[in-house]
N, C-alpha and C positions, 0 to 999 in steps of 0.2 A: 076468687080471692083477690083482694086489692093490694097492689104493690106500692110501697112507700118509696117513691123515687128519690126524695130528699134523703132518706135514710141510707139508701144504696150509694148515692153520690158521696155522702159523708164518709162511709166506710172506705170507698176507693181512695179518696183524698188522704185519709189517715194512713192507708197502706203505702201510698207514694211517699209521704213524709217520713214514715218509718224506714223505708228502703233507702232513701237519700241519706238519712241520718246514719244508717248502718255503714254505707260506703264512706261517708264523711269521717266517721270515727273509727274506721278500720275493722268493722265487724265482718265485712266481706272483702276479699282481696281485689285490688285494682287490676285491670287487665294489663298484661305485659306489653311493652312497646318494642317494635322491631328496629334494629339498626338498618341503615340504608347505605348505598354505594359500597356494598360488601364485595371484596375480591381478594384472592390469593394468587399472586403471579409466580409460577413455577419456572425454574430454569430448564426442566425436562419433564414432559408429560407422558413419557412412556411407562407402561405397566411394569411395576416392581423395580423401577430405576432407583438406585441407592444414591445417597449424598446429594439429593436434589435440593436446591436452594429455594426457599419460600420468602415472599414479601407480602405480608398481610396488611390490609387496611380496611376501615369501615368508619362510617359516621354514626356516632352513638346518639340515641334518642334522649330527649329531655335533659335531666341533670346528669346523665352518663352513669358511670360506675361510682356510687357514693359509698363513703365509709359506713361500716355497720353491717347490718344483715344483708344488704345488697352490695356489699363492697367487693365482691368477686365476680368475674365473668369467666365462664368455662366454655372453651371452644374445643370441639371434638371432631377430628378428621376420621371419618368412617373408613376402615380398611387400611389406613396408613400406619406406619410403624417407624421405629428407630428414631423418633424425635426426642431430643433430650437437651438439657441445659437451661439457661436463664437468658433468653434473648432480650435485647434492649427494647423498651416500650416508650413510645412518644405519644402524648396526649395533646389535643388542641389547647386545653387548659388543665392544670393539675398534673399529678404524677401518678405512676403506677409501676408495679414490678410484675415479673412473670416467672412461671416455673412449669416445666413439662412433667407429666406423670403418666404412667401406663403406656408410654411409647407413642401416644397419639392424642393426649389430652393436655391442653395448655390452660392454666389458671392464671388470670390476670387480676391482681389485687390493687385496689386504689390506695393512694398514699394518704397523707393527712387531709387533703382536700379532694373533692370529686374529680375523677378523670372524665372529661367531657369533650365534646367536639369530635375531631378526627382522631381515631386511634390507629397507630401504626406499629407493627411488629416486624422488624426488618432482619433479613438475612439469617434465618434459622434453617436447618437442614433436616431431612428425613428420607424415608423410603416410601415410594409411591405404592398405592393400592395395586393389587394384582387384577382388580376388576376393571375391564375396559368399558368405558361408557361414562355416564354421569355419576359422580361420587359426591355424597352429601357431607357438608360441614355444618354442624349445629353450633349455635351461639346462644347461651342461656345464663341468666343470673338468678339470684334469689327472688321469690315472689314478694309482693308488697309494693309499697311506694317506690317508684323508680325501677321496677322489675324490667328486665330486657330478655327478649326471646326472639330468635330468628334462625334462618339457615340460608345457605347458598350452595352452589355446586361447583365442582372442579371436573373438567373433562380429562379422562385418562385414555390414552390411545395405545395401539399396538406398535406404532412407529410414528415419529414426528420429524424425521429428517428426510430431505430429498437430496440425493447426490447430484451434483452438477459436474459435467465433464466438458472439456473443450480441447482443441488441439490448435497448434500454430505451425504452419508449414515453415520449413527452413528457408531462409532468404538471404541473398547477397546481391548487391549491385555495386558496380565499379565503373568509374570513368577515368580515363587518362588521355591527355592530349595537350596540344599547344594552345596558348592564348597570347595576346599581344603583350609585348614588353611593358612592365609597369602595372599590369593588371593583377589585382590581388587573387591569390589562390584561396578559395573559400568553400564552404559546404554547399554553396549554390552552383558550383562548377558543373557543367553538363557537356563539355566538349569530348571529342573522341578523335584520336589520331592527329596527324599533322606533320609538319616538318620544322626542324630547328636548323635554320641556315646560318652557320657560324661566319659565313662570308669569307673574305680573303685573309688568311692567317699571315701574320708577320712576326718577326723576331722582337718587335718592340712592345708587345702586349700579350696578355692571356685573353683569348677569346672566350666569352661566357654567354650563356643564354640569359634572357631577361636583362639585356643591356642594349641601349640604343634601339635599333630596329629588330634586334634578335628576340624571337619569341621565347616565352618561358614554358615549362612543363608543369602542369597541375594534375594531381591525382586525388580522387575522392572515393571513399568506401563506406558503405552501410551494410551491416550484417547483424543478424540475430544469433549468430553462432556463439554458443556458450563459451567456447575456448578461443574465440577471436578469429583473426584471419591474418594472413601474411601476403604481402605484395613482393613479387620477385621481378628481377630484371635479367634479361639474357641478351648478350650482344651477338650479332650475326658474325662479326669478324674478330672481336676482341681488340679492335683497332680501327682508326680511320684509315681506309685502304683505297688505293688507286692502283689497280693491276697488282704488280709484285711489290710496289712501294707502300709503306704504311707508317702511321704514327701510332706506336704501340701504347696500349692502355696500361696504367700502373697506379698503385696507391702512392700518392705523393702530394706535396704542396707545389702546385705548378707555378713556375716563374717564367717570365719573358726570356726568350733566348734558349730555353731548354725544352726539348721535345717531351710531350706528355699529353695524355687524353684520359678523361674519366668522367664520372658523375658523382654528385653528392646531394644530400638531402638538406633543404633549407634549415638554418639554425638561428635565424635572426630573433626568434622567439616572439614574433608579432603575429597577429591574426592573418597577415598576408602571406605568411610562410608556412605555418603549421598550426594545427588545432582541430577543433571539432565544433559542430553547431552548438549554439547556446540554447537551442530548443530542448525540450524534455522528451524522452530521456537522452542524455548525451553519452553517458556511460564511458567507455574506455577512451583514453587519450592515445593518439598514435605515437609510436616510438621508432626512431631511426635505427637501422642495423649497421654495425661495423662491417666493412671499412668505409661506409658511406655516411657515418654519423659525426664526422669531425666538423669544426667550424666552417660553415659554408654560406656565403652571401655573394652579392655581386663582386665584392672586393676581396673576399677570402676564398682562396682557391685550393682547399684541401679535398682532393678527390679520392674515390676508391676505384680500384681496378675493375674494369668490365671484362667478363669472360664469356666464352661461348656456352657456358652452362648457366642454368638459372641460379641466381643468388638472391637471398632475402635482402630487400632494401629498406622496407619499413613494415610495421605490423601493429595490430591492436591485440591486447591480451584477452579481451572478451567482447561481448556484443557492443556495437558502437553505431551511432547515427551520424552520418556525414563527417567522418574523420577525413582529414585532408593533409597533404604535404606538397609543397613546391619542391621541384628538383631542378638542379643546375647541371647542364652539360658544359664542359670546359675543355679547351685544347690550347697547346702552345707548341712552337716549333723552334728548332735550331736553324742556323743558316745553311745546313747541309741537306735539309730535307728536300727531295726532288720536287720540282714544280709540276703540278697537275691541276686541272680544274675540276676533278671529279672524285676527290677524297670523300668517302662516305661510309656509313655504318647504319645498321637498323637495330633499334632496341625494342624488345618485346617485353611488355609488362603483363604479369598474370597475378590475379588476386584469388587466393584459395582460403575458404573458410574451414574451420575445424569444428564440426557440430557434435 
């Protein structure tokens, strides 16, 4: 039997033309296009977590969500629940509104013009699926021209938090000692111990540390104690003493010609007297303690009485880095104080943190 190849070819071409025409005039549905860059960012990915915040976004294909038969986009979160309300929708171009139904279905409806480009639905909440693993979210709109269909996944886990723990050891450092007269007391001070030689006392002047060649006393404290720290001072004698003779310590404003001895905390209010490092964290500012907290400088001689018991001289109320205070030792005599070359006292300073 002879085959008519021209007749067969003509039939095939006719079939192709008919098929193309059918698609062209809507006799057969166009294939749906899928959104891209689809994601839903959750504030919590644990199974069955409630009140979880969602931020949904995707890039719509073609003309997007068009008014008419394809004017809605339905997004379904499989296994999710308790989603409700009308979250705000943002389109790359055009407008749209949204509405939840069934606890896990969001319907997005285009406005007067197509919602196209990047679609965003921000800050809506719901309850996560109880199913641990990959959970499907489907995206679909009406069939026909502009139809959209796609899906993506959300991971649900049994736990999404990692506990972090750490500890900080309690710490306190303290320096107290002498330094050359005129040297600023600051957070960088690193001396320890020393001697304040007040020299030969006379009735004509109040002898004071940090004056002429007489050294000054600087103290510096750093601690992470939550309730701060206290610096105390204790005198060996409660006086400048030579054998049985002594210049007794008392709380007073020393004047030339009247016997007295004591210590006070610098009050000039400059960085060379009192303060804390300007580095971070600085935290607590040092505070002088009465009776050592009166006006006290090279020329202001208001001292507190030294005793043989420990007394608070300054403190910080909480943790502090390199808090510091300059302290002045002062003495004066009357004309009847017995002459000796060995009047002396020893001061012991102790810093105690309260953790």
